[in-house]
N, CA, C, O and the ligand as a Tripos MOL2 file, in Angstrom:
@<TRIPOS>MOLECULE
protein
  237   235    60     0     0
PROTEIN
NO_CHARGES

@<TRIPOS>ATOM
      1 N         -13.2850  -28.0530  -14.5050 N.3       1 MET1
      2 CA        -13.7640  -26.9690  -15.3140 C.3       1 MET1
      3 C         -12.5790  -26.1010  -15.8010 C.2       1 MET1
      4 O         -11.5430  -25.9880  -15.1460 O.2       1 MET1
      5 N         -12.8030  -25.4710  -17.0360 N.am      2 TYR2
      6 CA        -11.8580  -24.6360  -17.6210 C.3       2 TYR2
      7 C         -11.6460  -23.3320  -16.8260 C.2       2 TYR2
      8 O         -12.6370  -22.6940  -16.4700 O.2       2 TYR2
      9 N         -10.5060  -22.9410  -16.5540 N.am      3 GLN3
     10 CA        -10.1410  -21.7010  -15.8750 C.3       3 GLN3
     11 C          -9.4690  -20.7280  -16.8840 C.2       3 GLN3
     12 O          -8.5680  -21.1200  -17.6260 O.2       3 GLN3
     13 N          -9.9050  -19.5170  -16.8940 N.am      4 HIS4
     14 CA         -9.1930  -18.5240  -17.6840 C.3       4 HIS4
     15 C          -7.6650  -18.3570  -17.2410 C.2       4 HIS4
     16 O          -7.3810  -18.3500  -16.0430 O.2       4 HIS4
     17 N          -6.7390  -18.2310  -18.1770 N.am      5 PRO5
     18 CA         -5.3320  -18.0790  -17.8250 C.3       5 PRO5
     19 C          -5.0420  -16.9900  -16.8060 C.2       5 PRO5
     20 O          -4.2070  -17.1370  -15.9140 O.2       5 PRO5
     21 N          -5.7790  -15.8710  -16.9780 N.am      6 SER6
     22 CA         -5.4790  -14.8220  -15.9530 C.3       6 SER6
     23 C          -5.8560  -15.1640  -14.6350 C.2       6 SER6
     24 O          -5.2470  -14.6100  -13.7200 O.2       6 SER6
     25 N          -6.7790  -16.0020  -14.3620 N.am      7 VAL7
     26 CA         -7.1530  -16.4590  -13.1220 C.3       7 VAL7
     27 C          -5.9490  -17.3540  -12.4000 C.2       7 VAL7
     28 O          -5.5910  -17.2470  -11.2270 O.2       7 VAL7
     29 N          -5.4950  -18.1330  -13.2570 N.am      8 ILE8
     30 CA         -4.3540  -19.0680  -12.9850 C.3       8 ILE8
     31 C          -3.2190  -18.2200  -12.5270 C.2       8 ILE8
     32 O          -2.7090  -18.4130  -11.4230 O.2       8 ILE8
     33 N          -2.7880  -17.2450  -13.3720 N.am      9 SER9
     34 CA         -1.6320  -16.3580  -13.1620 C.3       9 SER9
     35 C          -1.7130  -15.6820  -11.8270 C.2       9 SER9
     36 O          -0.7390  -15.6150  -11.0770 O.2       9 SER9
     37 N          -2.9010  -15.1780  -11.5370 N.am     10 ALA10
     38 CA         -3.1750  -14.4300  -10.3140 C.3      10 ALA10
     39 C          -2.8910  -15.1740   -9.0150 C.2      10 ALA10
     40 O          -2.5660  -14.5860   -7.9830 O.2      10 ALA10
     41 N          -3.0240  -16.4290   -9.1100 N.am     11 THR11
     42 CA         -2.8230  -17.3960   -7.9940 C.3      11 THR11
     43 C          -1.5800  -18.1360   -8.0000 C.2      11 THR11
     44 O          -1.2130  -18.7300   -6.9870 O.2      11 THR11
     45 N          -0.8770  -18.1430   -9.1150 N.am     12 ALA12
     46 CA          0.3890  -18.9870   -9.2380 C.3      12 ALA12
     47 C           1.5520  -18.3000   -8.5510 C.2      12 ALA12
     48 O           1.6260  -17.0750   -8.4490 O.2      12 ALA12
     49 N           2.4480  -19.1390   -8.0900 N.am     13 PRO13
     50 CA          3.6370  -18.6710   -7.4070 C.3      13 PRO13
     51 C           4.4360  -17.6760   -8.5010 C.2      13 PRO13
     52 O           4.2760  -17.8480   -9.7100 O.2      13 PRO13
     53 N           5.1700  -16.7930   -8.0580 N.am     14 PRO14
     54 CA          5.9800  -15.8480   -8.9540 C.3      14 PRO14
     55 C           6.8580  -16.5360   -9.8650 C.2      14 PRO14
     56 O           7.0850  -16.0930  -10.9910 O.2      14 PRO14
     57 N           7.3810  -17.6450   -9.4030 N.am     15 SER15
     58 CA          8.3690  -18.4580  -10.2410 C.3      15 SER15
     59 C           7.6770  -19.1180  -11.4260 C.2      15 SER15
     60 O           8.3520  -19.5710  -12.3510 O.2      15 SER15
     61 N           6.3220  -19.1850  -11.4240 N.am     16 MET16
     62 CA          5.6370  -19.8050  -12.4880 C.3      16 MET16
     63 C           5.0580  -18.8210  -13.4410 C.2      16 MET16
     64 O           4.4200  -19.2400  -14.4060 O.2      16 MET16
     65 N           5.2410  -17.4490  -13.2330 N.am     17 ILE17
     66 CA          4.5740  -16.4570  -14.0020 C.3      17 ILE17
     67 C           5.6080  -15.9070  -15.0460 C.2      17 ILE17
     68 O           5.0740  -14.9610  -15.6250 O.2      17 ILE17
     69 N           6.5940  -16.0770  -15.4100 N.am     18 GLY18
     70 CA          7.3890  -15.6940  -16.3680 C.3      18 GLY18
     71 C           7.7640  -14.1850  -16.5670 C.2      18 GLY18
     72 O           8.9350  -13.8100  -16.6290 O.2      18 GLY18
     73 N           6.6870  -13.3490  -16.6630 N.am     19 ASN19
     74 CA          6.9350  -11.9660  -17.0370 C.3      19 ASN19
     75 C           7.1330  -11.0140  -15.8250 C.2      19 ASN19
     76 O           7.5940   -9.8750  -15.9040 O.2      19 ASN19
     77 N           6.7240  -11.6320  -14.7050 N.am     20 GLY20
     78 CA          6.9670  -10.6680  -13.4860 C.3      20 GLY20
     79 C           6.1060   -9.4600  -13.3700 C.2      20 GLY20
     80 O           6.2430   -8.6590  -12.4450 O.2      20 GLY20
     81 N           5.1990   -9.3280  -14.3310 N.am     21 GLU21
     82 CA          4.4000   -8.1290  -14.3200 C.3      21 GLU21
     83 C           3.5520   -7.9180  -13.0600 C.2      21 GLU21
     84 O           2.8210   -8.8100  -12.6300 O.2      21 GLU21
     85 N           3.6570   -6.8130  -12.5280 N.am     22 GLY22
     86 CA          2.9400   -6.4550  -11.3680 C.3      22 GLY22
     87 C           3.5930   -6.9480  -10.0750 C.2      22 GLY22
     88 O           3.0820   -6.7120   -8.9810 O.2      22 GLY22
     89 N           4.7430   -7.6440  -10.2180 N.am     23 ILE23
     90 CA          5.4280   -8.1370   -8.9960 C.3      23 ILE23
     91 C           6.7120   -7.2760   -8.7090 C.2      23 ILE23
     92 O           7.6760   -7.2090   -9.4720 O.2      23 ILE23
     93 N           6.5920   -6.6240   -7.4970 N.am     24 THR24
     94 CA          7.7380   -5.7360   -7.2380 C.3      24 THR24
     95 C           8.2580   -6.0680   -5.9650 C.2      24 THR24
     96 O           9.2400   -5.4340   -5.5780 O.2      24 THR24
     97 N           7.7350   -7.0230   -5.1840 N.am     25 THR25
     98 CA          8.2420   -7.3050   -3.8390 C.3      25 THR25
     99 C           8.4040   -8.8730   -3.6940 C.2      25 THR25
    100 O           8.0050   -9.4430   -2.6790 O.2      25 THR25
    101 N           8.9570   -9.5030   -4.6640 N.am     26 MET26
    102 CA          9.2460  -10.8970   -4.6810 C.3      26 MET26
    103 C          10.3060  -11.2090   -3.5140 C.2      26 MET26
    104 O          11.3860  -10.6190   -3.4690 O.2      26 MET26
    105 N           9.9680  -12.0610   -2.6860 N.am     27 PRO27
    106 CA         10.9470  -12.4960   -1.6280 C.3      27 PRO27
    107 C          12.1180  -13.2890   -2.1040 C.2      27 PRO27
    108 O          12.3410  -14.3920   -1.6060 O.2      27 PRO27
    109 N          12.8590  -12.8050   -3.0160 N.am     28 VAL28
    110 CA         13.9970  -13.5470   -3.5050 C.3      28 VAL28
    111 C          15.2160  -12.7700   -3.2840 C.2      28 VAL28
    112 O          15.2990  -11.6010   -3.6580 O.2      28 VAL28
    113 N          16.2420  -13.4340   -2.6390 N.am     29 PRO29
    114 CA         17.4450  -12.7810   -2.3140 C.3      29 PRO29
    115 C          18.3300  -12.7270   -3.5910 C.2      29 PRO29
    116 O          18.7700  -13.7590   -4.0980 O.2      29 PRO29
    117 N          18.5800  -11.4700   -4.1000 N.am     30 GLY30
    118 CA         19.4180  -11.3830   -5.2420 C.3      30 GLY30
    119 C          19.1720  -10.0480   -5.8530 C.2      30 GLY30
    120 O          18.4920   -9.1840   -5.2990 O.2      30 GLY30
    121 N          19.7620   -9.9020   -7.0450 N.am     31 ARG31
    122 CA         19.6640   -8.7390   -7.8350 C.3      31 ARG31
    123 C          18.9870   -8.9080   -9.0860 C.2      31 ARG31
    124 O          19.0430   -9.9760   -9.6960 O.2      31 ARG31
    125 N          18.2750   -7.7950   -9.5520 N.am     32 ARG32
    126 CA         17.6340   -7.8560  -10.8710 C.3      32 ARG32
    127 C          18.7160   -7.6670  -12.0140 C.2      32 ARG32
    128 O          19.6060   -6.8180  -11.9670 O.2      32 ARG32
    129 N          18.5420   -8.4800  -12.9460 N.am     33 CYS33
    130 CA         19.4910   -8.3740  -14.1520 C.3      33 CYS33
    131 C          19.2040   -7.0340  -14.8190 C.2      33 CYS33
    132 O          18.0680   -6.7310  -15.1840 O.2      33 CYS33
    133 N          20.2770   -6.2280  -14.9710 N.am     34 PRO34
    134 CA         20.0490   -4.8380  -15.5890 C.3      34 PRO34
    135 C          19.7280   -4.9320  -17.0190 C.2      34 PRO34
    136 O          18.9560   -4.1280  -17.5410 O.2      34 PRO34
    137 N          20.3600   -5.9990  -17.7500 N.am     35 ALA35
    138 CA         20.1090   -6.1430  -19.1530 C.3      35 ALA35
    139 C          18.6620   -6.5090  -19.4590 C.2      35 ALA35
    140 O          18.0180   -6.0070  -20.3800 O.2      35 ALA35
    141 N          18.2230   -7.3930  -18.6400 N.am     36 CYS36
    142 CA         16.7870   -7.8890  -18.9270 C.3      36 CYS36
    143 C          15.8540   -6.7440  -18.3740 C.2      36 CYS36
    144 O          14.7640   -6.5830  -18.9220 O.2      36 CYS36
    145 N          16.1810   -6.0350  -17.4390 N.am     37 LEU37
    146 CA         15.4240   -5.0010  -16.8330 C.3      37 LEU37
    147 C          15.0570   -3.9530  -18.0580 C.2      37 LEU37
    148 O          13.9250   -3.5110  -18.2570 O.2      37 LEU37
    149 N          16.1670   -3.6580  -18.7960 N.am     38 GLU38
    150 CA         16.0500   -2.6810  -19.8920 C.3      38 GLU38
    151 C          14.9650   -3.1650  -20.9180 C.2      38 GLU38
    152 O          14.3590   -2.3440  -21.6060 O.2      38 GLU38
    153 N          14.7540   -4.3750  -20.9970 N.am     39 ARG39
    154 CA         13.8730   -5.0320  -22.0460 C.3      39 ARG39
    155 C          12.5560   -5.2020  -21.3060 C.2      39 ARG39
    156 O          11.6170   -5.7090  -21.9200 O.2      39 ARG39
    157 N          12.4150   -4.8510  -20.1320 N.am     40 GLY40
    158 CA         11.1050   -5.0350  -19.4330 C.3      40 GLY40
    159 C          10.9340   -6.2380  -18.7500 C.2      40 GLY40
    160 O           9.8260   -6.4960  -18.2800 O.2      40 GLY40
    161 N          11.9850   -7.1120  -18.6080 N.am     41 ASN41
    162 CA         11.8620   -8.3680  -17.9920 C.3      41 ASN41
    163 C          12.5830   -8.2450  -16.5560 C.2      41 ASN41
    164 O          13.6760   -7.6930  -16.4290 O.2      41 ASN41
    165 N          11.9030   -8.7840  -15.5470 N.am     42 THR42
    166 CA         12.5540   -8.7000  -14.2980 C.3      42 THR42
    167 C          13.0910  -10.1110  -13.9430 C.2      42 THR42
    168 O          12.3540  -11.0030  -13.5230 O.2      42 THR42
    169 N          14.3450  -10.2450  -14.1280 N.am     43 VAL43
    170 CA         15.0620  -11.4690  -13.8320 C.3      43 VAL43
    171 C          15.8210  -11.3290  -12.4870 C.2      43 VAL43
    172 O          16.5850  -10.3840  -12.2910 O.2      43 VAL43
    173 N          15.5940  -12.2770  -11.5850 N.am     44 TRP44
    174 CA         16.4440  -12.2330  -10.4560 C.3      44 TRP44
    175 C          17.6300  -13.1230  -10.5360 C.2      44 TRP44
    176 O          17.5280  -14.2960  -10.8930 O.2      44 TRP44
    177 N          18.7930  -12.5510  -10.1930 N.am     45 VAL45
    178 CA         19.9950  -13.3800  -10.2770 C.3      45 VAL45
    179 C          20.7430  -13.3160   -8.8460 C.2      45 VAL45
    180 O          20.8220  -12.2720   -8.1990 O.2      45 VAL45
    181 N          21.2530  -14.4880   -8.4500 N.am     46 ILE46
    182 CA         22.0180  -14.4020   -7.2960 C.3      46 ILE46
    183 C          23.3140  -13.6760   -7.4950 C.2      46 ILE46
    184 O          23.9830  -13.9810   -8.4820 O.2      46 ILE46
    185 N          23.7270  -12.7930   -6.7090 N.am     47 PRO47
    186 CA         24.8850  -11.9690   -6.8960 C.3      47 PRO47
    187 C          26.1110  -12.8750   -7.0170 C.2      47 PRO47
    188 O          26.3240  -13.7660   -6.1950 O.2      47 PRO47
    189 N          26.8880  -12.6350   -8.0290 N.am     48 GLY48
    190 CA         28.0820  -13.3920   -8.3580 C.3      48 GLY48
    191 C          27.7860  -14.4100   -9.4650 C.2      48 GLY48
    192 O          28.7090  -14.9480  -10.0760 O.2      48 GLY48
    193 N          26.4960  -14.6750   -9.7240 N.am     49 LYS49
    194 CA         26.1190  -15.6200  -10.7650 C.3      49 LYS49
    195 C          25.7440  -14.8470  -12.0750 C.2      49 LYS49
    196 O          25.7260  -13.6160  -12.0850 O.2      49 LYS49
    197 N          25.4400  -15.6100  -13.1970 N.am     50 CYS50
    198 CA         25.1010  -15.0030  -14.3840 C.3      50 CYS50
    199 C          23.6020  -15.1950  -14.6020 C.2      50 CYS50
    200 O          23.0150  -16.1920  -14.1810 O.2      50 CYS50
    201 N          22.9680  -14.1580  -15.3110 N.am     51 CYS51
    202 CA         21.6060  -14.1990  -15.5010 C.3      51 CYS51
    203 C          21.2500  -15.3990  -16.3490 C.2      51 CYS51
    204 O          21.8730  -15.6700  -17.3760 O.2      51 CYS51
    205 N          20.1580  -16.1630  -15.8620 N.am     52 PRO52
    206 CA         19.7510  -17.4470  -16.5180 C.3      52 PRO52
    207 C          19.0930  -17.0680  -17.8220 C.2      52 PRO52
    208 O          18.9320  -17.9710  -18.6420 O.2      52 PRO52
    209 N          18.6940  -15.8550  -18.1150 N.am     53 GLN53
    210 CA         18.0440  -15.5260  -19.3260 C.3      53 GLN53
    211 C          18.9650  -15.0480  -20.3810 C.2      53 GLN53
    212 O          18.8500  -15.5130  -21.5150 O.2      53 GLN53
    213 N          19.8850  -14.1470  -20.1100 N.am     54 CYS54
    214 CA         20.8030  -13.4670  -20.9970 C.3      54 CYS54
    215 C          22.2600  -13.8310  -20.7820 C.2      54 CYS54
    216 O          23.0560  -13.6180  -21.6960 O.2      54 CYS54
    217 N          22.6380  -14.3290  -19.7120 N.am     55 GLY55
    218 CA         23.9430  -14.6320  -19.3650 C.3      55 GLY55
    219 C          24.9170  -13.5770  -18.8390 C.2      55 GLY55
    220 O          26.1270  -13.7580  -18.6960 O.2      55 GLY55
    221 N          24.1670  -12.3200  -18.5370 N.am     56 THR56
    222 CA         24.8860  -11.2340  -18.0180 C.3      56 THR56
    223 C          25.3450  -11.5490  -16.6070 C.2      56 THR56
    224 O          24.5240  -12.0390  -15.8300 O.2      56 THR56
    225 N          26.6130  -11.3040  -16.2030 N.am     57 PRO57
    226 CA         27.0690  -11.5170  -14.8770 C.3      57 PRO57
    227 C          26.5140  -10.4810  -14.0010 C.2      57 PRO57
    228 O          26.5750   -9.3000  -14.3440 O.2      57 PRO57
    229 N          25.9780  -10.8400  -12.8940 N.am     58 VAL58
    230 CA         25.3990   -9.8820  -11.8690 C.3      58 VAL58
    231 C          26.1740  -10.0060  -10.5610 C.2      58 VAL58
    232 O          26.2670  -11.0840   -9.9740 O.2      58 VAL58
    233 N          26.7540   -8.8240  -10.0990 N.am     59 ASN59
    234 CA         27.5000   -8.7790   -8.8830 C.3      59 ASN59
    235 C          26.7300   -8.1190   -7.6650 C.2      59 ASN59
    236 O          27.2770   -8.0270   -6.5660 O.2      59 ASN59
    237 ZN         19.4690  -10.9620  -18.0820 Zn       60 ZN60
@<TRIPOS>BOND
     1     1     2 1
     2     2     3 1
     3     3     4 2
     4     3     5 am
     5     5     6 1
     6     6     7 1
     7     7     8 2
     8     7     9 am
     9     9    10 1
    10    10    11 1
    11    11    12 2
    12    11    13 am
    13    13    14 1
    14    14    15 1
    15    15    16 2
    16    15    17 am
    17    17    18 1
    18    18    19 1
    19    19    20 2
    20    19    21 am
    21    21    22 1
    22    22    23 1
    23    23    24 2
    24    23    25 am
    25    25    26 1
    26    26    27 1
    27    27    28 2
    28    27    29 am
    29    29    30 1
    30    30    31 1
    31    31    32 2
    32    31    33 am
    33    33    34 1
    34    34    35 1
    35    35    36 2
    36    35    37 am
    37    37    38 1
    38    38    39 1
    39    39    40 2
    40    39    41 am
    41    41    42 1
    42    42    43 1
    43    43    44 2
    44    43    45 am
    45    45    46 1
    46    46    47 1
    47    47    48 2
    48    47    49 am
    49    49    50 1
    50    50    51 1
    51    51    52 2
    52    51    53 am
    53    53    54 1
    54    54    55 1
    55    55    56 2
    56    55    57 am
    57    57    58 1
    58    58    59 1
    59    59    60 2
    60    59    61 am
    61    61    62 1
    62    62    63 1
    63    63    64 2
    64    63    65 am
    65    65    66 1
    66    66    67 1
    67    67    68 2
    68    67    69 am
    69    69    70 1
    70    70    71 1
    71    71    72 2
    72    71    73 am
    73    73    74 1
    74    74    75 1
    75    75    76 2
    76    75    77 am
    77    77    78 1
    78    78    79 1
    79    79    80 2
    80    79    81 am
    81    81    82 1
    82    82    83 1
    83    83    84 2
    84    83    85 am
    85    85    86 1
    86    86    87 1
    87    87    88 2
    88    87    89 am
    89    89    90 1
    90    90    91 1
    91    91    92 2
    92    91    93 am
    93    93    94 1
    94    94    95 1
    95    95    96 2
    96    95    97 am
    97    97    98 1
    98    98    99 1
    99    99   100 2
   100    99   101 am
   101   101   102 1
   102   102   103 1
   103   103   104 2
   104   103   105 am
   105   105   106 1
   106   106   107 1
   107   107   108 2
   108   107   109 am
   109   109   110 1
   110   110   111 1
   111   111   112 2
   112   111   113 am
   113   113   114 1
   114   114   115 1
   115   115   116 2
   116   115   117 am
   117   117   118 1
   118   118   119 1
   119   119   120 2
   120   119   121 am
   121   121   122 1
   122   122   123 1
   123   123   124 2
   124   123   125 am
   125   125   126 1
   126   126   127 1
   127   127   128 2
   128   127   129 am
   129   129   130 1
   130   130   131 1
   131   131   132 2
   132   131   133 am
   133   133   134 1
   134   134   135 1
   135   135   136 2
   136   135   137 am
   137   137   138 1
   138   138   139 1
   139   139   140 2
   140   139   141 am
   141   141   142 1
   142   142   143 1
   143   143   144 2
   144   143   145 am
   145   145   146 1
   146   146   147 1
   147   147   148 2
   148   147   149 am
   149   149   150 1
   150   150   151 1
   151   151   152 2
   152   151   153 am
   153   153   154 1
   154   154   155 1
   155   155   156 2
   156   155   157 am
   157   157   158 1
   158   158   159 1
   159   159   160 2
   160   159   161 am
   161   161   162 1
   162   162   163 1
   163   163   164 2
   164   163   165 am
   165   165   166 1
   166   166   167 1
   167   167   168 2
   168   167   169 am
   169   169   170 1
   170   170   171 1
   171   171   172 2
   172   171   173 am
   173   173   174 1
   174   174   175 1
   175   175   176 2
   176   175   177 am
   177   177   178 1
   178   178   179 1
   179   179   180 2
   180   179   181 am
   181   181   182 1
   182   182   183 1
   183   183   184 2
   184   183   185 am
   185   185   186 1
   186   186   187 1
   187   187   188 2
   188   187   189 am
   189   189   190 1
   190   190   191 1
   191   191   192 2
   192   191   193 am
   193   193   194 1
   194   194   195 1
   195   195   196 2
   196   195   197 am
   197   197   198 1
   198   198   199 1
   199   199   200 2
   200   199   201 am
   201   201   202 1
   202   202   203 1
   203   203   204 2
   204   203   205 am
   205   205   206 1
   206   206   207 1
   207   207   208 2
   208   207   209 am
   209   209   210 1
   210   210   211 1
   211   211   212 2
   212   211   213 am
   213   213   214 1
   214   214   215 1
   215   215   216 2
   216   215   217 am
   217   217   218 1
   218   218   219 1
   219   219   220 2
   220   219   221 am
   221   221   222 1
   222   222   223 1
   223   223   224 2
   224   223   225 am
   225   225   226 1
   226   226   227 1
   227   227   228 2
   228   227   229 am
   229   229   230 1
   230   230   231 1
   231   231   232 2
   232   231   233 am
   233   233   234 1
   234   234   235 1
   235   235   236 2
@<TRIPOS>SUBSTRUCTURE
     1 MET1         2 RESIDUE 1 A MET
     2 TYR2         6 RESIDUE 1 A TYR
     3 GLN3        10 RESIDUE 1 A GLN
     4 HIS4        14 RESIDUE 1 A HIS
     5 PRO5        18 RESIDUE 1 A PRO
     6 SER6        22 RESIDUE 1 A SER
     7 VAL7        26 RESIDUE 1 A VAL
     8 ILE8        30 RESIDUE 1 A ILE
     9 SER9        34 RESIDUE 1 A SER
    10 ALA10       38 RESIDUE 1 A ALA
    11 THR11       42 RESIDUE 1 A THR
    12 ALA12       46 RESIDUE 1 A ALA
    13 PRO13       50 RESIDUE 1 A PRO
    14 PRO14       54 RESIDUE 1 A PRO
    15 SER15       58 RESIDUE 1 A SER
    16 MET16       62 RESIDUE 1 A MET
    17 ILE17       66 RESIDUE 1 A ILE
    18 GLY18       70 RESIDUE 1 A GLY
    19 ASN19       74 RESIDUE 1 A ASN
    20 GLY20       78 RESIDUE 1 A GLY
    21 GLU21       82 RESIDUE 1 A GLU
    22 GLY22       86 RESIDUE 1 A GLY
    23 ILE23       90 RESIDUE 1 A ILE
    24 THR24       94 RESIDUE 1 A THR
    25 THR25       98 RESIDUE 1 A THR
    26 MET26      102 RESIDUE 1 A MET
    27 PRO27      106 RESIDUE 1 A PRO
    28 VAL28      110 RESIDUE 1 A VAL
    29 PRO29      114 RESIDUE 1 A PRO
    30 GLY30      118 RESIDUE 1 A GLY
    31 ARG31      122 RESIDUE 1 A ARG
    32 ARG32      126 RESIDUE 1 A ARG
    33 CYS33      130 RESIDUE 1 A CYS
    34 PRO34      134 RESIDUE 1 A PRO
    35 ALA35      138 RESIDUE 1 A ALA
    36 CYS36      142 RESIDUE 1 A CYS
    37 LEU37      146 RESIDUE 1 A LEU
    38 GLU38      150 RESIDUE 1 A GLU
    39 ARG39      154 RESIDUE 1 A ARG
    40 GLY40      158 RESIDUE 1 A GLY
    41 ASN41      162 RESIDUE 1 A ASN
    42 THR42      166 RESIDUE 1 A THR
    43 VAL43      170 RESIDUE 1 A VAL
    44 TRP44      174 RESIDUE 1 A TRP
    45 VAL45      178 RESIDUE 1 A VAL
    46 ILE46      182 RESIDUE 1 A ILE
    47 PRO47      186 RESIDUE 1 A PRO
    48 GLY48      190 RESIDUE 1 A GLY
    49 LYS49      194 RESIDUE 1 A LYS
    50 CYS50      198 RESIDUE 1 A CYS
    51 CYS51      202 RESIDUE 1 A CYS
    52 PRO52      206 RESIDUE 1 A PRO
    53 GLN53      210 RESIDUE 1 A GLN
    54 CYS54      214 RESIDUE 1 A CYS
    55 GLY55      218 RESIDUE 1 A GLY
    56 THR56      222 RESIDUE 1 A THR
    57 PRO57      226 RESIDUE 1 A PRO
    58 VAL58      230 RESIDUE 1 A VAL
    59 ASN59      234 RESIDUE 1 A ASN
    60 ZN60       237 GROUP 0 **** ****
């Protein structure tokens, strides 16, 4: 049966949701990219690596 997308998003793992909306306690070890954060995107980056979305180094 067809499921409404919002129903799928509500039950999908955070890694499959893209926008991170409503997710503030993701169990991911790392830092949020400040550049993406300014644009409203929560992108988790491992300290010392570069953001996979915009390439900003995160320490
Ligand atoms: Zn970024």
